C-alpha positions in Angstrom: -2.3 42.2 -108.3 0.2 39.6 -109.4 1.2 39.1 -113.0 1.6 35.5 -114.3 3.9 36.2 -117.2 6.1 39.0 -118.7 4.0 42.1 -119.1 4.2 45.4 -121.0 3.7 48.1 -118.4 0.6 50.3 -119.0 0.1 48.6 -122.4 3.3 50.2 -123.8 4.0 48.6 -127.2 7.6 48.0 -128.2 7.2 50.0 -131.4 6.3 53.0 -129.3 9.7 53.2 -127.6 11.0 56.8 -127.9 13.9 57.7 -130.2 17.3 57.9 -128.6 20.2 60.3 -129.2 23.3 59.3 -131.0 25.4 56.8 -129.1 22.4 54.9 -127.6 20.1 52.3 -129.1 17.2 50.2 -128.1 17.8 46.4 -127.7 15.0 43.9 -127.2 14.5 40.2 -126.6 11.0 39.0 -126.2 9.0 41.7 -124.3 12.1 43.0 -122.5 13.6 46.2 -124.0 16.7 48.0 -122.7 18.9 50.9 -123.7 22.4 50.1 -124.7 25.5 52.3 -125.3 28.9 51.2 -126.5 31.8 52.7 -124.5 35.6 52.2 -124.7 35.8 48.4 -124.5 32.6 48.0 -122.6 28.8 48.0 -122.8 26.4 50.1 -120.7 22.8 48.9 -120.4 19.9 50.7 -118.8 16.6 48.8 -118.1 13.0 50.0 -118.2 10.0 48.9 -116.2 8.8 46.9 -119.3 8.7 43.2 -119.6 8.8 41.6 -116.1 6.5 39.7 -113.8 5.5 42.2 -111.1 2.1 43.9 -111.0 0.4 46.9 -109.5 2.6 49.9 -108.9 5.6 47.6 -109.5 4.6 46.5 -113.0 6.5 45.0 -114.5 10.3 44.7 -114.3 10.8 45.8 -110.7 14.4 44.9 -109.7 14.3 46.3 -106.2 14.0 44.0 -103.2 13.7 47.0 -100.8 10.1 47.7 -102.0 6.8 46.2 -101.0 6.7 44.1 -104.1 6.5 40.3 -103.9 10.1 39.2 -103.4 9.6 36.1 -105.5 8.6 38.2 -108.4 11.6 40.5 -108.0 13.8 37.4 -108.0 12.2 36.3 -111.3 12.7 39.8 -112.7 16.3 39.8 -111.8 16.8 36.3 -113.3 15.1 37.4 -116.4 17.3 40.5 -116.9 20.5 38.5 -116.3 19.5 35.8 -118.8 18.3 38.3 -121.4 21.5 40.4 -121.4 23.7 37.2 -121.0 25.3 38.0 -117.7 25.9 35.6 -114.8 23.6 36.7 -111.9 26.2 35.3 -109.4 28.8 37.7 -110.8 26.6 40.9 -110.6 28.2 43.4 -108.2 25.5 45.3 -106.3 25.7 47.4 -103.1 23.4 48.8 -100.5 22.9 52.3 -101.9 22.8 55.1 -99.2 23.1 58.2 -101.3 26.7 58.6 -100.3 30.0 58.6 -102.2 31.5 55.2 -101.2 32.9 53.0 -103.9 33.4 49.2 -104.0 36.1 47.7 -106.2 35.7 44.1 -107.3 38.9 42.4 -108.4 37.0 39.1 -108.9 33.3 38.0 -109.0 31.5 38.5 -105.7 30.9 35.4 -103.7 27.1 34.8 -103.3 26.1 38.0 -105.0 23.3 39.9 -103.2 21.7 40.4 -106.7 20.5 36.8 -106.8 20.2 36.1 -103.1 17.6 38.1 -101.2 18.6 38.7 -97.6 22.3 38.9 -98.2 23.5 42.3 -97.0 25.9 43.9 -99.6 28.4 46.6 -98.5 27.1 50.1 -98.4 28.3 51.7 -101.6 26.8 53.8 -104.4 29.3 52.8 -107.0 30.6 49.4 -108.2 33.9 49.1 -110.0 35.8 46.3 -111.6 38.5 45.4 -114.1 37.4 41.8 -114.3 35.5 40.7 -117.4 33.2 38.4 -115.6 31.9 41.0 -113.1 28.8 43.1 -113.9 28.6 46.3 -111.8 24.9 47.3 -111.3 23.1 50.1 -109.6 19.4 50.5 -109.0 17.5 53.8 -109.6 14.0 55.3 -109.7 14.8 59.0 -110.6 18.5 59.1 -109.7 20.8 59.0 -112.8 22.7 55.7 -113.5 26.2 56.6 -114.7 28.6 54.2 -116.4 32.3 55.0 -116.8 34.7 52.9 -118.8 38.2 53.0 -120.2 41.2 50.7 -120.8 39.8 47.5 -119.2 38.0 49.1 -116.2 34.5 50.3 -115.6 32.1 51.5 -113.0 28.3 51.8 -112.5 27.5 54.8 -110.3 24.3 55.7 -108.5 23.9 59.5 -108.9 21.4 61.0 -106.6 21.6 64.7 -105.6 23.3 63.9 -102.3 25.9 61.7 -103.8 26.7 64.1 -106.6 26.9 67.0 -104.1 29.3 64.9 -102.0 31.6 64.3 -105.0 30.8 60.7 -106.0 31.3 61.5 -109.7 34.8 62.9 -109.2 35.7 60.0 -106.9 34.5 57.4 -109.4 36.4 59.0 -112.3 39.6 59.0 -110.2 39.0 55.3 -109.1 38.3 54.1 -112.6 41.4 55.9 -113.9 43.5 54.3 -111.2 42.1 50.9 -111.9 42.7 51.3 -115.6 46.1 53.1 -115.2 44.6 55.7 -117.5 44.2 59.4 -117.5 40.6 60.7 -117.1 40.8 62.1 -120.6 40.9 58.4 -121.8 37.6 57.5 -120.2 34.1 57.6 -121.6 30.8 58.0 -119.9 27.1 57.2 -120.5 24.2 58.7 -118.5 21.0 56.6 -118.4 17.5 57.8 -117.7 16.9 59.9 -114.7 14.5 62.7 -113.6 14.9 65.8 -115.7 14.8 69.5 -114.9 11.2 69.5 -116.2 10.1 67.5 -113.1 12.8 67.9 -110.4 11.6 70.7 -108.2 14.0 71.5 -105.3 14.4 73.5 -102.2 17.1 75.7 -100.7 19.2 72.8 -99.3 19.7 71.2 -102.7 20.1 74.6 -104.5 22.8 75.6 -102.0 24.7 72.3 -102.2 24.9 72.5 -106.0 25.9 76.2 -106.1 28.7 75.4 -103.7 30.0 72.9 -106.2 29.9 75.5 -109.0 26.7 74.3 -110.7 24.8 77.6 -110.8 23.5 76.8 -114.3 22.0 73.5 -113.1 19.8 75.0 -110.4 16.8 77.3 -110.1 13.3 76.2 -109.2 14.4 72.8 -110.4 17.6 70.8 -110.6 19.1 69.7 -113.9 20.9 66.6 -112.4 22.2 65.2 -115.8 23.7 68.7 -116.5 25.4 68.8 -113.2 26.8 65.2 -113.6 28.1 66.2 -117.1 29.9 69.2 -115.6 31.4 67.0 -112.8 32.7 64.7 -115.5 34.2 67.5 -117.5 35.8 69.0 -114.4 37.3 65.6 -113.6 39.0 65.5 -117.0 36.7 63.8 -119.4 36.4 65.4 -122.8 32.9 66.7 -123.8 32.7 64.3 -126.7 33.3 61.4 -124.3 30.1 62.0 -122.4 26.8 60.8 -123.7 23.3 61.2 -122.1 20.2 59.4 -123.2 18.1 62.4 -122.3 15.0 60.5 -121.1 13.2 61.8 -118.0 11.9 59.0 -115.7 9.1 61.1 -114.3 7.8 62.1 -117.8 7.5 58.5 -119.0 5.2 56.5 -116.6 4.8 53.6 -119.1 8.5 53.2 -119.4 10.2 54.0 -116.1 9.7 53.9 -112.4 9.8 57.3 -110.7 10.0 57.8 -107.0 8.9 61.4 -107.1 6.1 60.9 -109.6 4.7 57.9 -107.7 5.1 59.2 -104.2 7.6 56.6 -103.3 5.4 53.6 -104.1 7.3 52.3 -107.2 9.9 49.9 -108.4 13.5 50.1 -109.4 15.2 50.0 -112.8 18.9 49.4 -113.3 22.1 50.7 -114.9 24.7 48.0 -115.5 27.8 47.4 -117.5 30.3 44.8 -118.5 33.7 44.7 -120.3 33.9 43.3 -123.8 36.1 40.2 -124.4 
């Protein structure tokens, strides 16, 4: 099934968008809604599956080329997002996410961004960082938590799956943004976008053991509370508790609003977490 125009996934009406906690707000242009949070000198944005061109299990705003969706529709979705939020697609920094803890720092806009050019192989990295106002770091997710860090003219978009968090990507990203900004971690702020919640994230012994080894006993049991573990990693890295905001939306619980790899047995699209510095 191929959609011919922007669609609302599963008939979700804009007025039915769920309420958000303090620090987050819905933004919408046309049929495309997104979640926005203001950080220190930066904007964090988190997309939904609503308002794009794809159909079937990828309806509607699928941003992932590494799916079985029609690549031409993914390209249209990516162009639509960039135009809607007012960012240059050629300056969107995106990596090949491998659930690791590698970071990519962009001192200037990428040349021939892989965001707008299917087939161009970006560097393997699960976090994109910059201190350049024209660059837009972006990560793709479909249950993993998109994390944005910002402070004193630097920012990062971080792909937080269980493997990356267990490997220390949050701690590494905080240190890298602090170095880039010449700021202490206590001067940074963070926003966690939608991700799978402890209500839906059943885990086995491998995951449970990895998080217990990092001191996250309270985040594991039969399920994993990934946002809680990320928040603890941020606090341990030096961020104050009031500098950390989570939108508290579970991707798996909201099929009309978000893609979910677990809920949909891997046949699903990708939403994004992205950020940019204010002028």
